[in-house]
C-alpha positions as CSV (number, residue, x, y, z in Angstrom):
1,M,0.0,0.0,0.0
2,Q,1.2,3.5,-0.7
3,S,0.7,6.2,1.8
4,H,-0.5,9.6,0.6
5,E,0.3,12.8,2.5
6,I,-2.6,15.2,2.6
7,Q,-1.4,18.8,2.2
8,S,-3.0,21.1,4.6
9,N,-4.3,24.5,3.6
10,D,-1.6,26.1,5.8
11,D,1.1,24.6,3.4
12,V,-0.4,26.1,0.3
13,K,1.0,29.6,-0.4
14,P,-1.4,32.1,-1.9
15,H,-0.7,32.9,-5.5
16,Y,0.0,36.5,-4.9
17,I,3.1,35.8,-2.8
18,G,4.9,34.4,-5.9
19,H,3.6,37.2,-8.0
20,R,4.8,39.9,-5.6
21,K,8.3,38.5,-5.7
22,R,8.4,38.1,-9.4
23,L,7.2,41.7,-9.9
24,K,9.7,43.1,-7.4
25,D,12.5,41.2,-9.1
26,K,11.4,42.4,-12.5
27,F,11.4,46.0,-11.3
28,L,14.9,45.7,-9.8
29,Q,16.4,44.0,-12.8
30,S,14.8,45.9,-15.7
31,D,14.1,49.4,-16.9
32,P,11.2,50.8,-14.8
33,S,10.1,53.0,-17.7
34,N,8.9,49.9,-19.5
35,F,6.4,49.0,-16.7
36,P,2.7,49.6,-17.4
37,D,1.2,52.1,-14.9
38,Y,-0.9,49.5,-13.1
39,E,2.3,47.5,-12.2
40,L,4.0,50.5,-10.8
41,L,0.9,51.2,-8.8
42,E,0.9,47.6,-7.7
43,L,4.4,48.0,-6.3
44,L,3.3,51.0,-4.3
45,L,0.2,49.1,-3.0
46,F,2.5,46.2,-1.8
47,Q,3.8,48.5,0.9
48,A,0.3,49.6,2.0
49,I,-1.6,46.3,1.8
50,P,0.3,43.1,2.9
51,R,-0.9,39.6,2.2
52,K,-3.3,40.4,-0.6
53,D,-3.5,40.4,-4.4
54,V,-3.6,44.1,-5.2
55,K,-3.5,44.0,-9.0
56,P,-7.3,44.4,-9.2
57,L,-7.2,47.4,-6.9
58,A,-4.4,49.0,-9.0
59,K,-6.4,48.6,-12.1
60,D,-9.6,49.9,-10.4
61,L,-7.7,53.1,-9.3
62,I,-6.5,53.8,-12.8
63,K,-9.9,53.1,-14.3
64,R,-11.5,55.4,-11.8
65,F,-9.1,58.3,-12.0
66,G,-7.7,57.9,-15.5
67,N,-4.0,58.0,-14.9
68,L,-1.2,58.2,-12.3
69,E,-1.2,62.0,-12.2
70,Q,-4.9,62.2,-11.2
71,I,-4.4,59.5,-8.6
72,L,-1.5,61.5,-7.1
73,H,-3.5,64.7,-6.9
74,S,-6.9,63.2,-5.9
75,S,-8.2,63.9,-2.4
76,P,-8.1,61.2,0.2
77,D,-11.9,61.1,0.4
78,K,-12.1,60.3,-3.3
79,I,-9.5,57.6,-3.1
80,L,-11.1,56.0,0.0
81,E,-14.3,55.6,-2.0
82,I,-12.6,52.8,-3.9
83,Q,-13.2,49.4,-2.2
84,G,-10.0,48.0,-0.8
85,T,-8.2,51.3,-0.2
86,N,-7.0,52.4,3.2
87,N,-5.1,55.2,5.0
88,N,-1.8,53.4,4.4
89,I,-2.4,54.1,0.7
90,I,-3.2,57.7,1.3
91,C,0.0,58.1,3.4
92,N,2.2,56.6,0.6
93,I,0.6,58.8,-2.0
94,K,1.1,61.9,0.1
95,I,4.7,60.9,0.7
96,I,5.4,60.6,-3.1
97,R,3.6,63.8,-3.8
98,E,5.6,65.7,-1.2
99,L,8.9,64.2,-2.4
100,M,8.1,65.3,-5.9
101,N,7.1,68.8,-4.7
102,R,10.3,69.2,-2.8
103,I,12.5,68.0,-5.7
104,L,10.8,70.5,-8.0
105,K,11.0,73.3,-5.5
106,E,14.7,72.7,-4.8
107,S,15.3,73.3,-8.5
108,V,13.9,76.9,-8.4
109,V,14.3,78.2,-4.8
110,K,17.4,80.5,-4.5
111,Q,17.8,80.3,-8.2
112,E,17.8,83.2,-10.7
113,V,14.3,83.0,-12.1
114,I,14.9,84.0,-15.7
115,N,17.5,81.2,-16.1
116,S,15.2,78.6,-14.6
117,W,11.9,79.6,-16.1
118,E,11.0,76.2,-17.4
119,K,11.7,74.6,-14.1
120,L,9.6,77.2,-12.3
121,I,6.7,76.6,-14.6
122,G,7.1,72.8,-14.0
123,Y,6.9,73.4,-10.2
124,L,3.8,75.6,-10.6
125,K,2.1,73.2,-12.9
126,F,2.7,70.3,-10.4
127,N,1.2,72.2,-7.5
128,M,-1.6,74.1,-9.2
129,S,-2.8,72.4,-12.5
130,N,-5.0,69.9,-10.7
131,L,-6.5,72.1,-8.0
132,K,-10.3,72.1,-7.9
133,L,-10.4,75.7,-6.5
134,E,-8.7,78.9,-7.6
135,Q,-5.5,79.7,-5.7
136,F,-3.5,82.9,-5.8
137,R,0.2,82.8,-4.8
138,I,3.1,85.2,-5.0
139,L,6.7,84.4,-5.8
140,F,9.0,86.9,-4.1
141,L,12.4,87.8,-5.8
142,N,15.3,89.8,-4.5
143,K,17.0,92.5,-6.5
144,K,19.0,89.8,-8.3
145,N,15.8,88.0,-9.4
146,I,16.6,85.1,-7.0
147,L,13.5,83.4,-5.7
148,I,13.4,84.0,-1.9
149,A,9.9,83.1,-0.9
150,D,6.7,81.5,-2.3
151,E,3.4,82.2,-0.5
152,I,-0.2,81.2,-1.1
153,M,-2.1,84.4,-0.6
154,A,-5.7,83.1,-1.0
155,T,-7.8,80.2,-2.0
156,G,-11.3,80.9,-3.4
157,T,-14.0,79.1,-5.4
158,I,-13.9,77.3,-8.7
159,D,-13.8,80.6,-10.7
160,Q,-12.6,83.4,-8.4
161,T,-10.2,84.2,-5.5
162,P,-10.4,87.1,-3.1
163,V,-7.1,89.1,-3.6
164,Y,-6.2,92.2,-1.6
165,V,-3.7,94.5,-3.2
166,R,-2.6,96.0,0.1
167,E,-1.7,92.6,1.5
168,I,0.4,91.8,-1.6
169,V,2.4,95.0,-1.1
170,K,2.7,94.4,2.6
171,R,4.1,90.9,2.1
172,S,6.5,92.1,-0.6
173,L,7.9,94.7,1.7
174,F,8.2,92.1,4.5
175,H,10.4,89.9,2.3
176,E,12.3,93.0,1.0
177,A,11.4,91.8,-2.5
178,G,12.7,93.8,-5.5
179,A,10.2,92.0,-7.7
180,I,7.3,89.6,-7.6
181,I,5.6,87.1,-9.9
182,L,1.8,86.7,-9.6
183,V,0.4,83.2,-10.1
184,H,-3.0,81.8,-10.0
185,N,-4.8,78.8,-11.6
186,H,-8.0,78.3,-13.6
187,P,-9.6,75.0,-12.5
188,S,-11.6,75.1,-15.8
189,G,-8.3,74.2,-17.5
190,N,-8.4,77.3,-19.8
191,S,-5.5,79.6,-18.9
192,K,-6.8,82.6,-20.9
193,P,-7.1,85.6,-18.5
194,S,-10.5,87.1,-17.7
195,K,-11.2,90.9,-17.7
196,A,-11.1,90.7,-13.9
197,D,-7.6,89.1,-14.0
198,I,-6.3,91.9,-16.3
199,N,-7.8,94.6,-14.1
200,L,-6.4,93.1,-10.9
201,T,-3.0,92.9,-12.4
202,T,-3.2,96.5,-13.4
203,D,-4.2,97.5,-9.8
204,I,-1.3,95.4,-8.3
205,R,1.2,96.9,-10.7
206,K,0.2,100.5,-9.9
207,A,0.5,99.8,-6.1
208,C,3.8,98.1,-6.5
209,D,5.2,100.9,-8.7
210,M,4.6,103.2,-5.7
211,V,7.1,101.3,-3.6
212,N,9.5,100.4,-6.4
213,I,8.6,96.7,-6.7
214,T,8.6,95.2,-10.2
215,I,6.0,92.7,-11.3
216,H,7.9,90.4,-13.6
217,D,4.9,88.4,-14.7
218,H,1.4,87.2,-14.0
219,V,1.2,83.5,-14.8
220,I,-2.1,81.6,-15.1
221,I,-1.9,77.9,-14.8
222,G,-4.4,75.8,-16.8
223,K,-4.7,72.1,-17.1
224,N,-2.1,71.4,-19.8
225,E,-1.1,75.0,-20.5
226,F,-0.1,78.3,-18.9
227,Y,-0.5,81.9,-19.8
228,S,2.1,84.6,-19.3
229,F,1.1,88.2,-19.1
230,R,4.6,89.3,-20.0
231,T,4.8,87.1,-23.1
232,N,1.5,88.3,-24.3
233,M,2.4,92.0,-23.8
234,L,0.0,92.6,-20.9
235,L,2.8,93.7,-18.6
């Protein structure tokens, strides 16, 4: 007679364990740029959700939000609406977003703005192109056009932001700025300035002229575009 060993359920390894190892090895040994988005997202989810197959969740997130950029900039509440998500995922996403923000900011802070204009626009797009509400911020420059401070002045509604000219002048004097760059976003995605945008810029320029502060530009950030008042001869 032959004896047959019965394999208990405890001895059977879930299929996802082998898959996780294979995917990690593949990532370490190959060019990450060749990975599909859902596999990169899987690797991130490994850290947030142990002992579970997360491929379906990765695909669900991309299907819901469209792409990695939208996932990165989505609110925690929206992400947590997806079944299977948790606060560990939110934490990991916020870490990645803040790392990217700091890397982009390091490339422009204490740099001469004119020579790092493309990097500056990249930093502004990352922080503002996906906002759901209008935000108005000021970039303060010293007399050598070095970026010395970046402040959010106000956050408004989907199509307007309360901006106080006196406060802009006050903050500029506080930073001893020789020049400033005005920046705000249009959540609609269209970066073309409104009449109110043009009038506000004129009011700020007049106030700054009185204290010898130059407005280098007013930049409006859209979805996949930006508008420069300086380039379009509005300053």
